PyMOL Python script that loads the backbone (N, CA, C, O; Angstrom):
from pymol import cmd

cmd.read_pdbstr("""\
ATOM      1  N   MET A   1       0.840  -1.168   0.000  1.00  0.00           N
ATOM      2  CA  MET A   1       0.000   0.000   0.000  1.00  0.00           C
ATOM      3  C   MET A   1       0.895   1.246   0.000  1.00  0.00           C
ATOM      4  O   MET A   1       1.821   1.345   0.806  1.00  0.00           O
ATOM      5  N   ALA A   2       0.623   2.181  -0.891  1.00  0.00           N
ATOM      6  CA  ALA A   2       1.416   3.407  -0.993  1.00  0.00           C
ATOM      7  C   ALA A   2       0.901   4.440   0.000  1.00  0.00           C
ATOM      8  O   ALA A   2      -0.304   4.585   0.210  1.00  0.00           O
ATOM      9  N   ILE A   3       1.838   5.146   0.598  1.00  0.00           N
ATOM     10  CA  ILE A   3       1.475   6.214   1.521  1.00  0.00           C
ATOM     11  C   ILE A   3       1.289   7.490   0.715  1.00  0.00           C
ATOM     12  O   ILE A   3       2.172   7.891  -0.044  1.00  0.00           O
ATOM     13  N   LYS A   4       0.139   8.122   0.883  1.00  0.00           N
ATOM     14  CA  LYS A   4      -0.165   9.346   0.158  1.00  0.00           C
ATOM     15  C   LYS A   4       0.448  10.533   0.897  1.00  0.00           C
ATOM     16  O   LYS A   4       0.175  10.751   2.078  1.00  0.00           O
ATOM     17  N   LYS A   5       1.278  11.296   0.187  1.00  0.00           N
ATOM     18  CA  LYS A   5       1.890  12.482   0.778  1.00  0.00           C
ATOM     19  C   LYS A   5       0.965  13.666   0.563  1.00  0.00           C
ATOM     20  O   LYS A   5       0.475  13.894  -0.543  1.00  0.00           O
ATOM     21  N   THR A   6       0.735  14.407   1.615  1.00  0.00           N
ATOM     22  CA  THR A   6      -0.085  15.603   1.494  1.00  0.00           C
ATOM     23  C   THR A   6       0.830  16.811   1.376  1.00  0.00           C
ATOM     24  O   THR A   6       1.937  16.825   1.914  1.00  0.00           O
ATOM     25  N   LYS A   7       0.358  17.806   0.676  1.00  0.00           N
ATOM     26  CA  LYS A   7       1.137  19.022   0.482  1.00  0.00           C
ATOM     27  C   LYS A   7       1.201  19.798   1.800  1.00  0.00           C
ATOM     28  O   LYS A   7       0.196  19.951   2.495  1.00  0.00           O
ATOM     29  N   PHE A   8       2.376  20.275   2.120  1.00  0.00           N
ATOM     30  CA  PHE A   8       2.587  21.033   3.349  1.00  0.00           C
ATOM     31  C   PHE A   8       1.928  22.398   3.235  1.00  0.00           C
ATOM     32  O   PHE A   8       2.110  23.097   2.238  1.00  0.00           O
ATOM     33  N   ASP A   9       1.171  22.776   4.241  1.00  0.00           N
ATOM     34  CA  ASP A   9       0.534  24.089   4.295  1.00  0.00           C
ATOM     35  C   ASP A   9       1.053  24.814   5.534  1.00  0.00           C
ATOM     36  O   ASP A   9       0.762  24.416   6.663  1.00  0.00           O
ATOM     37  N   PHE A  10       1.819  25.874   5.316  1.00  0.00           N
ATOM     38  CA  PHE A  10       2.470  26.578   6.413  1.00  0.00           C
ATOM     39  C   PHE A  10       1.452  27.133   7.406  1.00  0.00           C
ATOM     40  O   PHE A  10       1.589  26.934   8.612  1.00  0.00           O
ATOM     41  N   ASP A  11       0.432  27.829   6.903  1.00  0.00           N
ATOM     42  CA  ASP A  11      -0.545  28.460   7.796  1.00  0.00           C
ATOM     43  C   ASP A  11      -1.292  27.439   8.652  1.00  0.00           C
ATOM     44  O   ASP A  11      -1.496  27.651   9.848  1.00  0.00           O
ATOM     45  N   THR A  12      -1.691  26.350   8.043  1.00  0.00           N
ATOM     46  CA  THR A  12      -2.383  25.292   8.786  1.00  0.00           C
ATOM     47  C   THR A  12      -1.454  24.690   9.836  1.00  0.00           C
ATOM     48  O   THR A  12      -1.864  24.447  10.971  1.00  0.00           O
ATOM     49  N   SER A  13      -0.221  24.454   9.458  1.00  0.00           N
ATOM     50  CA  SER A  13       0.745  23.881  10.395  1.00  0.00           C
ATOM     51  C   SER A  13       1.022  24.823  11.560  1.00  0.00           C
ATOM     52  O   SER A  13       1.148  24.387  12.704  1.00  0.00           O
ATOM     53  N   LEU A  14       1.116  26.107  11.265  1.00  0.00           N
ATOM     54  CA  LEU A  14       1.356  27.086  12.324  1.00  0.00           C
ATOM     55  C   LEU A  14       0.175  27.138  13.296  1.00  0.00           C
ATOM     56  O   LEU A  14       0.373  27.215  14.508  1.00  0.00           O
ATOM     57  N   LYS A  15      -1.047  27.097  12.767  1.00  0.00           N
ATOM     58  CA  LYS A  15      -2.231  27.083  13.636  1.00  0.00           C
ATOM     59  C   LYS A  15      -2.267  25.829  14.494  1.00  0.00           C
ATOM     60  O   LYS A  15      -2.615  25.880  15.673  1.00  0.00           O
ATOM     61  N   GLU A  16      -1.903  24.704  13.891  1.00  0.00           N
ATOM     62  CA  GLU A  16      -1.855  23.455  14.642  1.00  0.00           C
ATOM     63  C   GLU A  16      -0.798  23.521  15.739  1.00  0.00           C
ATOM     64  O   GLU A  16      -1.021  23.037  16.848  1.00  0.00           O
ATOM     65  N   LEU A  17       0.335  24.110  15.438  1.00  0.00           N
ATOM     66  CA  LEU A  17       1.398  24.271  16.429  1.00  0.00           C
ATOM     67  C   LEU A  17       0.926  25.170  17.577  1.00  0.00           C
ATOM     68  O   LEU A  17       1.186  24.877  18.745  1.00  0.00           O
ATOM     69  N   GLU A  18       0.240  26.251  17.247  1.00  0.00           N
ATOM     70  CA  GLU A  18      -0.305  27.137  18.281  1.00  0.00           C
ATOM     71  C   GLU A  18      -1.307  26.403  19.163  1.00  0.00           C
ATOM     72  O   GLU A  18      -1.352  26.617  20.374  1.00  0.00           O
ATOM     73  N   SER A  19      -2.108  25.538  18.552  1.00  0.00           N
ATOM     74  CA  SER A  19      -3.082  24.745  19.299  1.00  0.00           C
ATOM     75  C   SER A  19      -2.382  23.780  20.259  1.00  0.00           C
ATOM     76  O   SER A  19      -2.816  23.592  21.396  1.00  0.00           O
ATOM     77  N   ILE A  20      -1.307  23.181  19.786  1.00  0.00           N
ATOM     78  CA  ILE A  20      -0.533  22.264  20.633  1.00  0.00           C
ATOM     79  C   ILE A  20       0.056  23.009  21.824  1.00  0.00           C
ATOM     80  O   ILE A  20      -0.011  22.534  22.958  1.00  0.00           O
ATOM     81  N   VAL A  21       0.626  24.166  21.563  1.00  0.00           N
ATOM     82  CA  VAL A  21       1.219  24.968  22.648  1.00  0.00           C
ATOM     83  C   VAL A  21       0.153  25.346  23.667  1.00  0.00           C
ATOM     84  O   VAL A  21       0.380  25.245  24.873  1.00  0.00           O
ATOM     85  N   ALA A  22      -1.010  25.783  23.186  1.00  0.00           N
ATOM     86  CA  ALA A  22      -2.094  26.174  24.096  1.00  0.00           C
ATOM     87  C   ALA A  22      -2.542  24.992  24.954  1.00  0.00           C
ATOM     88  O   ALA A  22      -2.773  25.146  26.154  1.00  0.00           O
ATOM     89  N   ALA A  23      -2.665  23.820  24.347  1.00  0.00           N
ATOM     90  CA  ALA A  23      -3.083  22.630  25.094  1.00  0.00           C
ATOM     91  C   ALA A  23      -2.054  22.259  26.150  1.00  0.00           C
ATOM     92  O   ALA A  23      -2.406  21.882  27.268  1.00  0.00           O
ATOM     93  N   MET A  24      -0.790  22.367  25.791  1.00  0.00           N
ATOM     94  CA  MET A  24       0.263  22.003  26.744  1.00  0.00           C
ATOM     95  C   MET A  24       0.379  23.032  27.867  1.00  0.00           C
ATOM     96  O   MET A  24       0.703  22.682  29.002  1.00  0.00           O
ATOM     97  N   GLU A  25       0.114  24.300  27.552  1.00  0.00           N
ATOM     98  CA  GLU A  25       0.206  25.339  28.579  1.00  0.00           C
ATOM     99  C   GLU A  25      -0.873  25.192  29.641  1.00  0.00           C
ATOM    100  O   GLU A  25      -0.685  25.620  30.780  1.00  0.00           O
ATOM    101  N   LYS A  26      -2.002  24.592  29.280  1.00  0.00           N
ATOM    102  CA  LYS A  26      -3.076  24.384  30.260  1.00  0.00           C
ATOM    103  C   LYS A  26      -2.620  23.462  31.379  1.00  0.00           C
ATOM    104  O   LYS A  26      -3.042  23.612  32.526  1.00  0.00           O
ATOM    105  N   GLY A  27      -1.752  22.503  31.043  1.00  0.00           N
ATOM    106  CA  GLY A  27      -1.186  21.636  32.069  1.00  0.00           C
ATOM    107  C   GLY A  27      -2.080  20.504  32.526  1.00  0.00           C
ATOM    108  O   GLY A  27      -1.770  19.854  33.524  1.00  0.00           O
ATOM    109  N   ASN A  28      -3.172  20.243  31.838  1.00  0.00           N
ATOM    110  CA  ASN A  28      -4.076  19.179  32.292  1.00  0.00           C
ATOM    111  C   ASN A  28      -3.960  17.907  31.449  1.00  0.00           C
ATOM    112  O   ASN A  28      -4.889  17.101  31.414  1.00  0.00           O
ATOM    113  N   LEU A  29      -2.834  17.726  30.775  1.00  0.00           N
ATOM    114  CA  LEU A  29      -2.600  16.541  29.955  1.00  0.00           C
ATOM    115  C   LEU A  29      -1.816  15.506  30.733  1.00  0.00           C
ATOM    116  O   LEU A  29      -1.039  15.832  31.630  1.00  0.00           O
ATOM    117  N   SER A  30      -2.034  14.259  30.376  1.00  0.00           N
ATOM    118  CA  SER A  30      -1.220  13.197  30.977  1.00  0.00           C
ATOM    119  C   SER A  30       0.187  13.281  30.396  1.00  0.00           C
ATOM    120  O   SER A  30       0.431  13.982  29.414  1.00  0.00           O
ATOM    121  N   LEU A  31       1.088  12.567  31.011  1.00  0.00           N
ATOM    122  CA  LEU A  31       2.467  12.542  30.523  1.00  0.00           C
ATOM    123  C   LEU A  31       2.521  12.014  29.093  1.00  0.00           C
ATOM    124  O   LEU A  31       3.224  12.564  28.246  1.00  0.00           O
ATOM    125  N   GLU A  32       1.779  10.951  28.833  1.00  0.00           N
ATOM    126  CA  GLU A  32       1.762  10.366  27.489  1.00  0.00           C
ATOM    127  C   GLU A  32       1.211  11.351  26.456  1.00  0.00           C
ATOM    128  O   GLU A  32       1.761  11.484  25.363  1.00  0.00           O
ATOM    129  N   GLU A  33       0.124  12.036  26.809  1.00  0.00           N
ATOM    130  CA  GLU A  33      -0.457  13.023  25.899  1.00  0.00           C
ATOM    131  C   GLU A  33       0.511  14.180  25.664  1.00  0.00           C
ATOM    132  O   GLU A  33       0.664  14.657  24.540  1.00  0.00           O
ATOM    133  N   SER A  34       1.149  14.615  26.722  1.00  0.00           N
ATOM    134  CA  SER A  34       2.120  15.707  26.605  1.00  0.00           C
ATOM    135  C   SER A  34       3.282  15.324  25.698  1.00  0.00           C
ATOM    136  O   SER A  34       3.692  16.110  24.844  1.00  0.00           O
ATOM    137  N   LEU A  35       3.811  14.123  25.880  1.00  0.00           N
ATOM    138  CA  LEU A  35       4.921  13.659  25.042  1.00  0.00           C
ATOM    139  C   LEU A  35       4.508  13.538  23.578  1.00  0.00           C
ATOM    140  O   LEU A  35       5.269  13.886  22.675  1.00  0.00           O
ATOM    141  N   LYS A  36       3.297  13.043  23.359  1.00  0.00           N
ATOM    142  CA  LYS A  36       2.802  12.907  21.990  1.00  0.00           C
ATOM    143  C   LYS A  36       2.668  14.284  21.336  1.00  0.00           C
ATOM    144  O   LYS A  36       3.111  14.481  20.205  1.00  0.00           O
ATOM    145  N   LEU A  37       2.062  15.231  22.045  1.00  0.00           N
ATOM    146  CA  LEU A  37       1.903  16.580  21.499  1.00  0.00           C
ATOM    147  C   LEU A  37       3.251  17.274  21.328  1.00  0.00           C
ATOM    148  O   LEU A  37       3.467  17.991  20.351  1.00  0.00           O
ATOM    149  N   PHE A  38       4.154  17.058  22.284  1.00  0.00           N
ATOM    150  CA  PHE A  38       5.488  17.652  22.168  1.00  0.00           C
ATOM    151  C   PHE A  38       6.191  17.145  20.911  1.00  0.00           C
ATOM    152  O   PHE A  38       6.804  17.918  20.175  1.00  0.00           O
ATOM    153  N   SER A  39       6.093  15.845  20.678  1.00  0.00           N
ATOM    154  CA  SER A  39       6.705  15.241  19.494  1.00  0.00           C
ATOM    155  C   SER A  39       6.096  15.820  18.211  1.00  0.00           C
ATOM    156  O   SER A  39       6.822  16.152  17.274  1.00  0.00           O
ATOM    157  N   GLU A  40       4.781  15.938  18.170  1.00  0.00           N
ATOM    158  CA  GLU A  40       4.109  16.531  17.010  1.00  0.00           C
ATOM    159  C   GLU A  40       4.529  17.991  16.831  1.00  0.00           C
ATOM    160  O   GLU A  40       4.730  18.457  15.709  1.00  0.00           O
ATOM    161  N   GLY A  41       4.656  18.701  17.946  1.00  0.00           N
ATOM    162  CA  GLY A  41       5.061  20.104  17.895  1.00  0.00           C
ATOM    163  C   GLY A  41       6.469  20.280  17.353  1.00  0.00           C
ATOM    164  O   GLY A  41       6.730  21.198  16.575  1.00  0.00           O
ATOM    165  N   ILE A  42       7.370  19.407  17.761  1.00  0.00           N
ATOM    166  CA  ILE A  42       8.746  19.462  17.258  1.00  0.00           C
ATOM    167  C   ILE A  42       8.767  19.229  15.753  1.00  0.00           C
ATOM    168  O   ILE A  42       9.452  19.938  15.017  1.00  0.00           O
ATOM    169  N   LEU A  43       8.015  18.232  15.303  1.00  0.00           N
ATOM    170  CA  LEU A  43       7.949  17.933  13.870  1.00  0.00           C
ATOM    171  C   LEU A  43       7.376  19.123  13.087  1.00  0.00           C
ATOM    172  O   LEU A  43       7.913  19.502  12.046  1.00  0.00           O
ATOM    173  N   LEU A  44       6.296  19.701  13.591  1.00  0.00           N
ATOM    174  CA  LEU A  44       5.702  20.865  12.930  1.00  0.00           C
ATOM    175  C   LEU A  44       6.667  22.044  12.906  1.00  0.00           C
ATOM    176  O   LEU A  44       6.762  22.755  11.905  1.00  0.00           O
ATOM    177  N   THR A  45       7.382  22.250  14.006  1.00  0.00           N
ATOM    178  CA  THR A  45       8.352  23.340  14.080  1.00  0.00           C
ATOM    179  C   THR A  45       9.436  23.172  13.028  1.00  0.00           C
ATOM    180  O   THR A  45       9.806  24.131  12.350  1.00  0.00           O
ATOM    181  N   LYS A  46       9.938  21.965  12.894  1.00  0.00           N
ATOM    182  CA  LYS A  46      10.981  21.703  11.897  1.00  0.00           C
ATOM    183  C   LYS A  46      10.464  21.935  10.484  1.00  0.00           C
ATOM    184  O   LYS A  46      11.169  22.502   9.649  1.00  0.00           O
ATOM    185  N   LYS A  47       9.235  21.500  10.212  1.00  0.00           N
ATOM    186  CA  LYS A  47       8.650  21.706   8.886  1.00  0.00           C
ATOM    187  C   LYS A  47       8.439  23.194   8.605  1.00  0.00           C
ATOM    188  O   LYS A  47       8.708  23.662   7.498  1.00  0.00           O
ATOM    189  N   CYS A  48       7.960  23.933   9.602  1.00  0.00           N
ATOM    190  CA  CYS A  48       7.740  25.371   9.432  1.00  0.00           C
ATOM    191  C   CYS A  48       9.068  26.102   9.224  1.00  0.00           C
ATOM    192  O   CYS A  48       9.163  26.996   8.383  1.00  0.00           O
ATOM    193  N   GLN A  49      10.084  25.722   9.984  1.00  0.00           N
ATOM    194  CA  GLN A  49      11.398  26.340   9.815  1.00  0.00           C
ATOM    195  C   GLN A  49      11.965  26.058   8.429  1.00  0.00           C
ATOM    196  O   GLN A  49      12.573  26.935   7.815  1.00  0.00           O
ATOM    197  N   ALA A  50      11.771  24.842   7.935  1.00  0.00           N
ATOM    198  CA  ALA A  50      12.238  24.493   6.590  1.00  0.00           C
ATOM    199  C   ALA A  50      11.490  25.314   5.534  1.00  0.00           C
ATOM    200  O   ALA A  50      12.089  25.764   4.557  1.00  0.00           O
ATOM    201  N   ALA A  51      10.194  25.507   5.731  1.00  0.00           N
ATOM    202  CA  ALA A  51       9.402  26.297   4.782  1.00  0.00           C
ATOM    203  C   ALA A  51       9.857  27.751   4.780  1.00  0.00           C
ATOM    204  O   ALA A  51       9.940  28.376   3.723  1.00  0.00           O
ATOM    205  N   ILE A  52      10.152  28.290   5.962  1.00  0.00           N
ATOM    206  CA  ILE A  52      10.636  29.672   6.057  1.00  0.00           C
ATOM    207  C   ILE A  52      11.998  29.796   5.384  1.00  0.00           C
ATOM    208  O   ILE A  52      12.247  30.755   4.653  1.00  0.00           O
ATOM    209  N   LYS A  53      12.863  28.846   5.625  1.00  0.00           N
ATOM    210  CA  LYS A  53      14.191  28.872   5.004  1.00  0.00           C
ATOM    211  C   LYS A  53      14.076  28.802   3.479  1.00  0.00           C
ATOM    212  O   LYS A  53      14.786  29.516   2.770  1.00  0.00           O
ATOM    213  N   ALA A  54      13.190  27.949   2.977  1.00  0.00           N
ATOM    214  CA  ALA A  54      12.988  27.845   1.531  1.00  0.00           C
ATOM    215  C   ALA A  54      12.439  29.157   0.960  1.00  0.00           C
ATOM    216  O   ALA A  54      12.848  29.588  -0.118  1.00  0.00           O
ATOM    217  N   ALA A  55      11.525  29.779   1.678  1.00  0.00           N
ATOM    218  CA  ALA A  55      10.965  31.052   1.219  1.00  0.00           C
ATOM    219  C   ALA A  55      12.035  32.137   1.205  1.00  0.00           C
ATOM    220  O   ALA A  55      12.104  32.938   0.273  1.00  0.00           O
ATOM    221  N   GLU A  56      12.869  32.162   2.244  1.00  0.00           N
ATOM    222  CA  GLU A  56      13.965  33.134   2.284  1.00  0.00           C
ATOM    223  C   GLU A  56      14.913  32.940   1.111  1.00  0.00           C
ATOM    224  O   GLU A  56      15.381  33.909   0.514  1.00  0.00           O
ATOM    225  N   GLN A  57      15.190  31.689   0.786  1.00  0.00           N
ATOM    226  CA  GLN A  57      16.087  31.391  -0.335  1.00  0.00           C
ATOM    227  C   GLN A  57      15.479  31.863  -1.650  1.00  0.00           C
ATOM    228  O   GLN A  57      16.175  32.426  -2.495  1.00  0.00           O
ATOM    229  N   LYS A  58      14.176  31.633  -1.821  1.00  0.00           N
ATOM    230  CA  LYS A  58      13.494  32.092  -3.031  1.00  0.00           C
ATOM    231  C   LYS A  58      13.563  33.606  -3.161  1.00  0.00           C
ATOM    232  O   LYS A  58      13.781  34.134  -4.252  1.00  0.00           O
ATOM    233  N   VAL A  59      13.375  34.307  -2.036  1.00  0.00           N
ATOM    234  CA  VAL A  59      13.448  35.775  -2.054  1.00  0.00           C
ATOM    235  C   VAL A  59      14.849  36.227  -2.441  1.00  0.00           C
ATOM    236  O   VAL A  59      15.009  37.144  -3.247  1.00  0.00           O
ATOM    237  N   LYS A  60      15.861  35.587  -1.869  1.00  0.00           N
ATOM    238  CA  LYS A  60      17.239  35.944  -2.208  1.00  0.00           C
ATOM    239  C   LYS A  60      17.510  35.726  -3.693  1.00  0.00           C
ATOM    240  O   LYS A  60      18.167  36.543  -4.338  1.00  0.00           O
ATOM    241  N   ILE A  61      17.006  34.633  -4.222  1.00  0.00           N
ATOM    242  CA  ILE A  61      17.193  34.353  -5.644  1.00  0.00           C
ATOM    243  C   ILE A  61      16.486  35.405  -6.491  1.00  0.00           C
ATOM    244  O   ILE A  61      17.054  35.920  -7.453  1.00  0.00           O
ATOM    245  N   LEU A  62      15.252  35.718  -6.131  1.00  0.00           N
ATOM    246  CA  LEU A  62      14.492  36.710  -6.896  1.00  0.00           C
ATOM    247  C   LEU A  62      15.143  38.082  -6.837  1.00  0.00           C
ATOM    248  O   LEU A  62      15.217  38.783  -7.847  1.00  0.00           O
ATOM    249  N   ILE A  63      15.607  38.460  -5.679  1.00  0.00           N
ATOM    250  CA  ILE A  63      16.273  39.758  -5.555  1.00  0.00           C
ATOM    251  C   ILE A  63      17.552  39.763  -6.373  1.00  0.00           C
ATOM    252  O   ILE A  63      17.853  40.746  -7.052  1.00  0.00           O
ATOM    253  N   GLY A  64      18.296  38.689  -6.315  1.00  0.00           N
ATOM    254  CA  GLY A  64      19.541  38.588  -7.070  1.00  0.00           C
ATOM    255  C   GLY A  64      19.318  38.667  -8.558  1.00  0.00           C
ATOM    256  O   GLY A  64      20.134  39.243  -9.277  1.00  0.00           O
ATOM    257  N   GLU A  65      18.231  38.100  -9.035  1.00  0.00           N
ATOM    258  CA  GLU A  65      17.944  38.130 -10.464  1.00  0.00           C
ATOM    259  C   GLU A  65      17.520  39.512 -10.931  1.00  0.00           C
ATOM    260  O   GLU A  65      17.707  39.870 -12.094  1.00  0.00           O
ATOM    261  N   ASN A  66      16.958  40.272 -10.034  1.00  0.00           N
ATOM    262  CA  ASN A  66      16.419  41.565 -10.434  1.00  0.00           C
ATOM    263  C   ASN A  66      17.334  42.744 -10.112  1.00  0.00           C
ATOM    264  O   ASN A  66      17.001  43.890 -10.414  1.00  0.00           O
ATOM    265  N   LEU A  67      18.464  42.472  -9.512  1.00  0.00           N
ATOM    266  CA  LEU A  67      19.385  43.555  -9.215  1.00  0.00           C
ATOM    267  C   LEU A  67      20.109  43.986 -10.482  1.00  0.00           C
ATOM    268  O   LEU A  67      20.675  43.162 -11.200  1.00  0.00           O
ATOM    269  N   VAL A  68      20.084  45.260 -10.741  1.00  0.00           N
ATOM    270  CA  VAL A  68      20.745  45.792 -11.922  1.00  0.00           C
ATOM    271  C   VAL A  68      21.558  46.999 -11.476  1.00  0.00           C
ATOM    272  O   VAL A  68      21.038  47.900 -10.817  1.00  0.00           O
ATOM    273  N   ASP A  69      22.835  47.012 -11.838  1.00  0.00           N
ATOM    274  CA  ASP A  69      23.663  48.165 -11.532  1.00  0.00           C
ATOM    275  C   ASP A  69      23.312  49.275 -12.512  1.00  0.00           C
ATOM    276  O   ASP A  69      23.222  49.051 -13.719  1.00  0.00           O
ATOM    277  N   PHE A  70      23.117  50.460 -11.983  1.00  0.00           N
ATOM    278  CA  PHE A  70      22.865  51.596 -12.851  1.00  0.00           C
ATOM    279  C   PHE A  70      23.378  52.852 -12.174  1.00  0.00           C
ATOM    280  O   PHE A  70      23.552  52.894 -10.956  1.00  0.00           O
ATOM    281  N   GLU A  71      23.614  53.856 -12.970  1.00  0.00           N
ATOM    282  CA  GLU A  71      24.063  55.139 -12.444  1.00  0.00           C
ATOM    283  C   GLU A  71      22.959  56.151 -12.666  1.00  0.00           C
ATOM    284  O   GLU A  71      22.340  56.203 -13.729  1.00  0.00           O
ATOM    285  N   LEU A  72      22.732  56.935 -11.666  1.00  0.00           N
ATOM    286  CA  LEU A  72      21.754  58.008 -11.824  1.00  0.00           C
ATOM    287  C   LEU A  72      22.388  59.137 -12.597  1.00  0.00           C
ATOM    288  O   LEU A  72      23.510  59.552 -12.308  1.00  0.00           O
ATOM    289  N   ASP A  73      21.678  59.624 -13.564  1.00  0.00           N
ATOM    290  CA  ASP A  73      22.159  60.737 -14.363  1.00  0.00           C
ATOM    291  C   ASP A  73      21.541  62.008 -13.797  1.00  0.00           C
ATOM    292  O   ASP A  73      20.385  62.325 -14.078  1.00  0.00           O
ATOM    293  N   ASN A  74      22.313  62.724 -13.006  1.00  0.00           N
ATOM    294  CA  ASN A  74      21.810  63.924 -12.353  1.00  0.00           C
ATOM    295  C   ASN A  74      22.066  65.185 -13.162  1.00  0.00           C
ATOM    296  O   ASN A  74      21.825  66.290 -12.677  1.00  0.00           O
ATOM    297  N   LYS A  75      22.544  65.037 -14.370  1.00  0.00           N
ATOM    298  CA  LYS A  75      22.819  66.205 -15.200  1.00  0.00           C
ATOM    299  C   LYS A  75      21.503  66.791 -15.711  1.00  0.00           C
ATOM    300  O   LYS A  75      20.550  66.072 -16.011  1.00  0.00           O
ATOM    301  N   GLU A  76      21.488  68.096 -15.796  1.00  0.00           N
ATOM    302  CA  GLU A  76      20.331  68.773 -16.392  1.00  0.00           C
ATOM    303  C   GLU A  76      20.347  68.515 -17.884  1.00  0.00           C
ATOM    304  O   GLU A  76      21.414  68.560 -18.496  1.00  0.00           O
ATOM    305  N   PRO A  77      19.199  68.245 -18.492  1.00  0.00           N
ATOM    306  CA  PRO A  77      19.208  68.042 -19.947  1.00  0.00           C
ATOM    307  C   PRO A  77      19.593  69.329 -20.665  1.00  0.00           C
ATOM    308  O   PRO A  77      19.206  70.433 -20.281  1.00  0.00           O
ATOM    309  N   ARG A  78      20.365  69.137 -21.716  1.00  0.00           N
ATOM    310  CA  ARG A  78      20.762  70.303 -22.513  1.00  0.00           C
ATOM    311  C   ARG A  78      19.628  70.666 -23.443  1.00  0.00           C
ATOM    312  O   ARG A  78      18.839  69.818 -23.859  1.00  0.00           O
ATOM    313  N   GLU A  79      19.565  71.945 -23.760  1.00  0.00           N
ATOM    314  CA  GLU A  79      18.474  72.416 -24.620  1.00  0.00           C
ATOM    315  C   GLU A  79      18.576  71.885 -26.023  1.00  0.00           C
ATOM    316  O   GLU A  79      17.565  71.783 -26.717  1.00  0.00           O
ATOM    317  N   ASP A  80      19.776  71.541 -26.464  1.00  0.00           N
ATOM    318  CA  ASP A  80      19.925  71.044 -27.832  1.00  0.00           C
ATOM    319  C   ASP A  80      19.624  69.554 -27.951  1.00  0.00           C
ATOM    320  O   ASP A  80      19.668  68.995 -29.047  1.00  0.00           O
ATOM    321  N   GLU A  81      19.314  68.899 -26.808  1.00  0.00           N
ATOM    322  CA  GLU A  81      18.956  67.480 -26.841  1.00  0.00           C
ATOM    323  C   GLU A  81      17.449  67.345 -26.877  1.00  0.00           C
ATOM    324  O   GLU A  81      16.737  68.032 -26.145  1.00  0.00           O
ATOM    325  N   ASP A  82      16.971  66.469 -27.719  1.00  0.00           N
ATOM    326  CA  ASP A  82      15.527  66.208 -27.774  1.00  0.00           C
ATOM    327  C   ASP A  82      15.221  64.837 -27.261  1.00  0.00           C
ATOM    328  O   ASP A  82      14.058  64.435 -27.229  1.00  0.00           O
TER     329      ASP A  82
END
""", "prot")
cmd.dss("prot")
cmd.show_as("cartoon", "prot")
cmd.util.cbc("prot")
cmd.orient("prot")
């Protein structure tokens, strides 16, 4: 049986991570539940960090592609130029 991979969604993962943190902060979980949520939270954190790093890399690439050296021409136009 093939395992179906789902596409990573940063916003959904971040909301899920926030939910995990809120549940753990309440302090009414068993040790087993806490460990399970902690493990899920670590995995989500790593995925979110990887997504942020990939986005940063894309931005760097895009900025690098669009950088063009140019000089500003601050001279007043001459009257004989059209």
